[in-house]
C-alpha positions in Angstrom: -56.3 52.4 -47.0 -53.1 53.7 -48.6 -49.9 50.7 -48.7 -48.4 53.2 -46.1 -51.0 53.2 -43.8 -51.2 49.3 -43.9 -48.0 47.8 -42.5 -47.8 43.8 -43.0 -44.4 42.0 -42.1 -43.4 39.2 -44.7 -43.3 36.1 -43.4 -39.6 35.0 -43.4 -39.4 31.2 -44.5 -35.7 31.6 -44.2 -36.1 31.9 -40.2 -38.8 29.2 -40.4 -36.6 26.6 -41.8 -33.6 27.9 -39.8 -35.9 27.4 -36.6 -37.0 23.8 -37.6 -33.3 22.9 -38.5 -32.4 24.6 -34.9 -35.2 22.8 -33.3 -34.4 19.1 -34.4 -30.6 20.2 -33.3 -31.9 21.1 -29.7 -34.3 18.1 -29.8 -31.3 16.2 -29.7 -30.1 16.3 -26.2 -33.8 16.8 -24.6 -34.5 13.3 -26.5 -31.4 11.3 -25.0 -32.7 12.4 -21.5 -36.2 11.5 -21.9 -34.8 8.4 -23.7 -32.9 7.8 -20.6 -35.5 8.6 -18.2 -37.8 5.7 -20.6 -40.1 8.8 -21.6 -40.1 8.2 -25.3 -42.8 5.6 -25.7 -45.4 7.8 -23.6 -44.3 10.7 -26.5 -45.5 7.8 -29.0 -48.8 7.7 -26.7 -49.3 10.8 -28.1 -50.5 8.9 -31.2 -51.3 6.2 -29.9 -48.2 4.4 -30.5 -46.7 2.9 -27.3 -43.1 2.6 -28.9 -39.8 4.3 -28.4 -39.0 4.3 -31.8 -42.5 6.0 -33.0 -41.8 8.8 -29.6 -38.6 9.6 -30.8 -39.9 10.6 -34.6 -42.5 12.1 -32.9 -40.4 14.2 -30.4 -38.1 15.4 -33.6 -41.7 16.7 -35.3 -42.2 18.5 -32.1 -39.1 19.8 -31.9 -39.1 20.9 -35.4 -42.3 22.6 -35.0 -42.2 24.3 -32.4 -38.2 25.2 -33.5 -39.8 27.0 -36.3 -42.6 28.3 -33.9 -39.3 29.9 -32.4 -37.8 31.2 -35.5 -41.0 33.3 -36.7 -40.9 35.4 -33.5 -37.1 35.5 -32.9 -36.5 37.2 -35.8 -38.4 40.2 -34.8 -35.7 40.7 -31.6 -31.9 41.9 -31.8 -29.8 38.8 -33.4 -27.3 38.5 -30.5 -25.7 35.9 -28.9 -27.5 37.5 -25.4 -30.5 37.9 -26.7 -30.5 33.9 -28.2 -29.6 32.7 -24.7 -31.8 34.5 -23.0 -35.1 33.9 -25.6 -34.1 30.1 -25.4 -34.2 30.0 -21.7 -37.5 31.9 -21.8 -38.8 30.1 -24.8 -37.7 26.4 -23.1 -40.2 27.8 -19.9 -42.9 28.4 -21.9 -43.0 25.3 -23.4 -42.0 23.3 -20.3 -45.4 24.9 -18.9 -47.4 24.7 -22.2 -45.9 20.9 -23.3 -45.1 18.8 -20.2 -47.5 21.0 -17.6 -50.6 21.3 -20.2 -50.8 19.7 -23.4 -49.1 16.3 -22.7 -51.1 15.8 -19.5 -54.4 16.8 -21.4 -53.9 14.6 -24.9 -53.3 11.8 -22.5 -55.9 12.1 -21.0 -54.3 12.5 -17.4 -56.1 16.0 -17.2 -55.5 15.0 -13.4 -51.7 15.4 -14.3 -52.5 19.7 -15.2 -50.4 21.8 -13.5 -49.1 18.8 -11.0 -44.9 19.4 -10.4 -43.2 16.4 -9.1 -39.4 15.2 -9.7 -40.5 14.4 -13.6 -42.0 17.5 -13.9 -38.7 19.3 -12.7 -36.5 17.0 -14.8 -38.3 18.0 -17.9 -38.1 21.6 -17.0 -34.3 21.0 -17.1 -34.5 19.2 -21.1 -36.8 21.5 -21.8 -34.4 24.4 -21.0 -31.2 23.0 -23.0 -33.8 22.4 -26.0 -34.6 26.0 -25.5 -30.7 26.8 -25.2 -29.5 24.9 -28.0 -32.5 25.5 -30.2 -31.9 29.1 -29.7 -27.8 29.2 -30.6 -28.3 27.3 -33.1 -30.8 29.3 -34.8 -28.6 32.3 -34.6 -25.7 30.8 -37.1 -28.3 28.5 -39.4 -30.6 32.0 -39.8 -27.2 34.2 -40.4 -25.7 31.9 -43.1 -29.6 31.7 -44.8 -29.6 35.3 -45.3 
């Protein structure tokens, strides 16, 4: 195979870093919201420590990782404010489904809560959308600056 027939897109490390930083930025308002709802000890339980302090660190790590994942995908789209706003909304909803409705209850051994949507999950949806929007709208200038 010649190099012209095999096209592999190079990993954009700047996008991963910008995404991780933007993820932490996006995690701040969501983390404040979860803290006010008393959710941080439950986040800590993901690493088997019933502590709001540990939960805050776990939340920051998750925010950075999901932010880096966002950066990986975001650079494949037009870098405009409109695309970022739409992408942040969609990304927040995706992580609400994956994180709050599937992974979190499964990892906490609460399998009967998978896909259960009550008041707490609706608040979680709002938090995930806020996270996605702040992440995406922070990513755009961070990535542009890193170029």
